[in-house]
C-alpha positions in Angstrom: 4.0 67.3 -34.4 3.1 68.0 -30.8 -0.2 66.4 -30.2 -1.8 66.8 -26.9 -4.6 63.8 -26.3 -5.4 60.8 -23.3 -2.7 58.9 -22.0 -3.2 55.1 -22.7 -1.9 51.7 -22.0 0.6 51.7 -24.0 2.0 55.1 -23.3 3.0 53.9 -19.7 7.2 52.7 -20.6 7.3 56.6 -22.0 6.0 57.6 -18.8 8.2 55.9 -16.8 11.6 57.0 -18.4 10.2 59.8 -17.4 9.2 59.7 -13.5 12.7 57.8 -13.4 14.9 60.9 -14.5 12.2 64.0 -12.7 14.0 63.2 -9.2 12.8 63.4 -5.9 9.6 65.9 -5.1 7.4 64.5 -8.2 5.0 63.0 -6.1 2.3 62.0 -8.4 4.5 60.1 -10.3 6.7 57.9 -8.5 9.3 55.7 -10.6 7.0 52.6 -9.8 5.4 50.7 -12.6 2.6 49.5 -10.5 1.9 52.9 -9.7 2.1 54.5 -12.9 0.0 51.9 -14.7 -3.0 52.6 -11.9 -2.9 56.2 -12.7 -3.1 55.4 -16.4 -5.8 52.9 -15.6 -7.9 55.6 -13.8 -7.1 58.2 -16.0 -8.8 56.2 -19.1 -11.7 55.4 -17.0 -12.4 59.2 -16.2 -12.2 60.0 -19.9 -14.3 57.4 -20.3 -17.0 58.6 -17.9 -16.8 55.3 -15.7 -15.5 57.0 -11.8 -17.5 58.9 -10.0 -17.7 62.2 -11.3 -15.9 63.9 -7.7 -12.6 60.8 -8.1 -12.1 61.8 -11.8 -8.5 61.6 -12.6 -7.4 62.8 -16.1 -4.2 62.2 -17.4 -2.8 64.0 -20.6 -0.1 63.1 -23.0 2.5 64.7 -24.6 3.0 63.0 -28.2 5.9 63.9 -30.3 3.6 62.1 -33.8 6.4 61.6 -35.8 8.4 59.7 -33.2 5.5 57.8 -32.0 6.2 58.2 -27.9 5.1 60.1 -25.8 7.6 63.1 -24.4 5.1 65.0 -21.8 2.5 64.2 -19.4 0.3 66.3 -17.4 -2.9 65.9 -15.0 -6.2 67.2 -13.5 -7.0 65.8 -10.4 -11.0 66.6 -10.1 -11.3 66.4 -5.9 -8.4 66.1 -3.1 -8.6 64.9 -0.4 -11.4 62.2 -0.9 -10.1 59.0 -0.8 -7.4 59.4 1.3 -6.5 63.2 3.9 -4.9 66.1 2.0 -2.8 67.8 5.1 -0.5 71.2 3.5 1.0 73.3 6.6 -0.9 77.4 6.5 2.1 79.4 7.3 0.4 82.5 9.5 1.6 85.1 11.5 1.1 85.3 15.9 1.8 88.7 17.3 3.2 89.3 20.8 3.3 92.6 22.6 4.0 94.4 25.9 3.5 97.6 26.0 5.1 97.7 29.5 8.5 96.9 28.4 8.4 98.3 25.1 8.2 95.0 22.5 5.8 94.0 19.4 7.0 91.3 17.9 5.6 88.7 15.0 6.6 85.2 15.0 5.0 82.8 12.1 3.6 79.7 12.5 3.1 76.4 10.7 -0.4 75.2 11.7 -1.7 71.9 9.9 -4.9 72.1 8.3 -6.7 70.3 5.6 -8.4 73.1 4.1 -7.7 72.6 0.5 -10.5 68.9 0.7 -12.5 69.3 -2.2 -10.5 71.6 -4.7 -9.3 70.5 -7.6 -6.3 70.3 -8.9 -3.8 70.4 -11.8 -1.0 68.3 -11.3 1.8 66.1 -12.9 3.3 68.3 -15.3 6.7 66.7 -16.5 8.3 66.7 -20.2 11.0 65.0 -21.3 14.3 67.2 -20.9 14.7 66.6 -24.7 12.0 68.5 -25.6 12.9 71.4 -22.9 15.2 73.6 -24.6 13.8 73.4 -28.6 15.2 76.7 -30.4 13.4 78.7 -32.6 9.9 80.1 -32.9 8.4 77.1 -30.9 10.8 78.0 -28.1 9.4 77.3 -24.5 5.7 76.0 -26.8 5.9 71.8 -25.5 5.4 73.4 -21.4 2.9 75.9 -22.5 1.5 73.0 -24.6 0.9 70.2 -21.5 -0.1 73.3 -19.1 -2.7 74.8 -20.7 -4.2 72.2 -22.4 -5.9 71.8 -19.3 -7.6 74.7 -18.9 -9.3 74.6 -22.4 -10.5 70.8 -21.3 -11.8 72.7 -17.7 -13.8 74.6 -19.6 -15.2 72.9 -22.0 -16.7 70.2 -18.8 -17.4 72.5 -16.1 -19.1 69.9 -14.4 -16.7 67.4 -13.6 -14.6 70.3 -11.4 -14.6 72.6 -8.3 -15.1 76.1 -8.2 -11.7 76.5 -7.1 -8.2 74.7 -8.8 -4.8 74.5 -7.2 -1.3 73.6 -7.7 0.9 71.9 -5.4 4.4 73.0 -6.7 7.5 71.2 -6.3 9.5 72.9 -3.1 13.1 73.3 -3.4 15.9 70.1 -2.6 19.6 70.3 -3.5 21.2 68.4 -6.4 21.6 65.1 -3.7 17.5 65.2 -3.7 17.9 66.9 -0.1 15.6 68.9 1.5 16.7 71.4 3.9 12.8 72.2 5.4 12.4 68.3 5.4 15.7 67.8 7.5 15.0 70.5 9.8 11.4 69.4 11.0 10.2 66.2 9.3 13.1 64.0 10.0 12.4 64.9 13.7 9.3 62.8 13.7 9.4 60.7 11.0 13.2 59.5 11.6 13.5 58.4 7.2 14.9 59.8 4.9 12.8 63.0 2.6 12.2 60.5 -0.6 10.7 58.0 1.4 8.5 59.8 3.0 7.3 61.5 -0.1 6.7 58.2 -1.6 4.7 56.9 1.1 2.5 60.6 0.5 1.9 59.4 -3.2 0.9 55.8 -2.3 -1.9 57.2 -1.1 -0.4 55.8 2.4 -1.2 59.0 4.4 -2.3 57.6 7.7 1.4 58.1 9.3 1.7 61.8 8.6 -1.7 61.9 11.3 -0.3 59.8 13.3 3.1 61.4 13.1 2.6 65.2 12.3 3.3 67.7 15.7 -0.1 68.8 16.3 0.6 71.9 17.8 2.2 74.8 15.8 5.2 74.8 14.7 6.9 78.8 15.0 9.9 79.0 12.1 11.5 80.8 14.3 13.0 77.5 16.0 13.8 76.2 12.7 17.4 76.9 11.0 18.1 79.7 9.1 18.2 76.8 5.9 14.9 75.9 6.3 13.0 78.9 6.7 14.7 80.4 3.5 12.9 77.7 1.5 9.7 78.1 2.8 7.6 78.7 -0.2 10.2 78.4 -2.4 10.0 76.0 -5.8 12.1 73.7 -6.8 14.2 75.1 -10.0 13.4 72.7 -12.4 9.5 74.2 -11.4 9.8 77.6 -12.0 9.1 78.1 -15.0 6.1 76.4 -14.3 5.1 78.9 -11.4 5.4 81.4 -13.8 3.1 80.3 -16.5 0.7 79.8 -13.3 0.7 83.4 -11.9 0.2 84.5 -15.9 -2.9 83.0 -15.7 -3.9 84.6 -12.2 -2.8 81.8 -9.6 -1.9 82.8 -6.5 0.2 81.9 -3.6 -2.4 81.1 -0.9 -0.5 80.9 2.1 -0.5 77.2 2.2 2.1 75.1 1.5 3.6 70.8 1.4 4.3 69.5 4.4 6.8 67.5 3.1 8.9 70.4 1.3 7.3 73.4 2.3 6.8 74.0 -1.4 3.6 76.5 -2.1 0.5 76.4 -3.4 -1.2 77.8 -5.4 -4.7 78.5 -6.3 -7.4 80.1 -8.2 -11.3 79.8 -8.9 -11.7 78.6 -12.2 -13.8 81.1 -13.7 -10.6 83.0 -12.9 -8.0 81.3 -14.4 -7.1 83.5 -17.7 -7.3 80.5 -20.5 -11.2 79.8 -18.8 -12.4 82.9 -18.9 -10.8 84.2 -22.2 -11.2 80.7 -24.6 -13.2 81.4 -27.6 -14.9 79.1 -30.3 -14.4 79.0 -33.8 -15.0 77.1 -36.5 -12.8 74.3 -38.2 -11.9 75.4 -41.8 -9.8 72.8 -43.6 -7.9 74.4 -45.9 -5.0 73.4 -48.7 -3.0 76.6 -48.3 -3.7 77.5 -44.5 -1.2 80.2 -42.9 2.4 78.6 -42.4 4.3 79.5 -39.4 6.6 82.8 -39.2 9.6 83.9 -37.1 6.8 85.7 -34.9 6.5 82.8 -32.0 2.7 83.4 -32.2 0.5 80.5 -31.9 -2.6 79.3 -30.5 -4.1 76.3 -28.6 -6.5 74.5 -30.6 -8.7 71.8 -29.0 -11.2 69.8 -30.5 -14.6 69.6 -27.9 -14.4 65.9 -27.0 -14.5 64.6 -23.8 -12.6 60.5 -24.7 -11.3 61.6 -27.9 -9.9 65.5 -26.9 -6.8 66.8 -28.5 -5.5 70.0 -28.7 -2.2 71.3 -31.2 -0.7 74.1 -31.6 -1.5 76.2 -34.6 0.2 79.6 -36.5 -1.2 82.7 -34.5 -2.6 83.7 -38.8 -4.7 80.5 -39.0 -6.9 81.8 -36.2 -9.8 84.2 -38.0 -12.4 86.3 -36.7 -15.4 82.8 -36.4 -13.0 79.9 -37.9 -9.4 77.8 -37.6 -7.5 77.1 -41.1 -6.6 73.8 -40.6 -4.4 71.6 -42.5 -5.6 67.7 -43.2 -2.6 67.0 -40.8 -4.0 69.2 -38.3 -7.4 68.2 -38.6 -7.1 64.8 -38.7 -4.5 64.8 -35.2 -7.9 67.1 -34.0 -10.0 64.7 -35.8 -12.6 67.2 -36.8 -14.4 68.3 -40.0 -14.7 70.9 -41.8 -17.6 73.4 -39.7 -16.8 71.7 -36.2 -16.4 73.6 -33.4 -13.2 74.3 -31.6 -11.9 75.9 -28.7 -8.5 78.7 -29.1 -6.8 80.5 -27.0 -3.6 82.2 -27.5 -0.5 80.2 -26.7 1.0 83.7 -24.7 -0.8 86.8 -24.0 0.2 89.7 -25.2 2.1 90.9 -21.9 4.1 87.2 -21.9 
């Protein structure tokens, strides 16, 4: 069984192994044992409600209960830009016109902004490569479970988060980890490799951004075509996550990452589809719950706990008007008893 639960310190080795294989560009999960351990500790304190609300950082582990190991992770940061300044580029238009010579031009520009300060962020989604391509009815379920479980948690505890939620998508880089956007712009001001700047930023050392980034608008026309082509483009491995966010109602807000120009997606929390359409049911523990079929139809089912938040997939047939029929194993994994409240949402929407 695949189970979502809060991350814990014993998951550090599994998290480090996944982070080491992720390559460059995943700023929030560096292959650094000390920093990953600090992230896990902050998450544990957040779930225990031992940090100020605005500094909460909630990490969710996907556990293969049979293998007894963590195989995926995702997270929510309660408010960004509180402890360290949050920078992005806003892609804008500069219009120039001369009636006298009959010229009307539109040039795209990049403005350095802090517009997202205070927003909540869904981040750090990473799945073990061996769990990405499973075949059969459960194809694609692990990534969706990791992504959507966060919205069930946000719906359950809206007081912990801002009205707006964003997702900073990993920008395009080639197989060697080189970013065309960075090579054309960032390198000129930072005189370091993309991976080094990304690492420093992810470590919280962002003062160098304000000190070294150009303070005036950047005209995209001044950059080579290779750099212009990747503004707002995601890394190939990030495309499935991008499509899932679009189906949830996220839109590109015109902001991009300052290092690799990956797009920033945003939505009001209340408009996220999994938040808006999730429903409450009661646990019905059954000796003969409906079995999976070949339709690939599942529901995410979560308990209503904070420190003991749990989420699993169940066959769609198990979800009725007011109950969810659970096996003993599913009920045990969710840590619920007969009649306990559950929150549910379809894994795939009807148009998916």
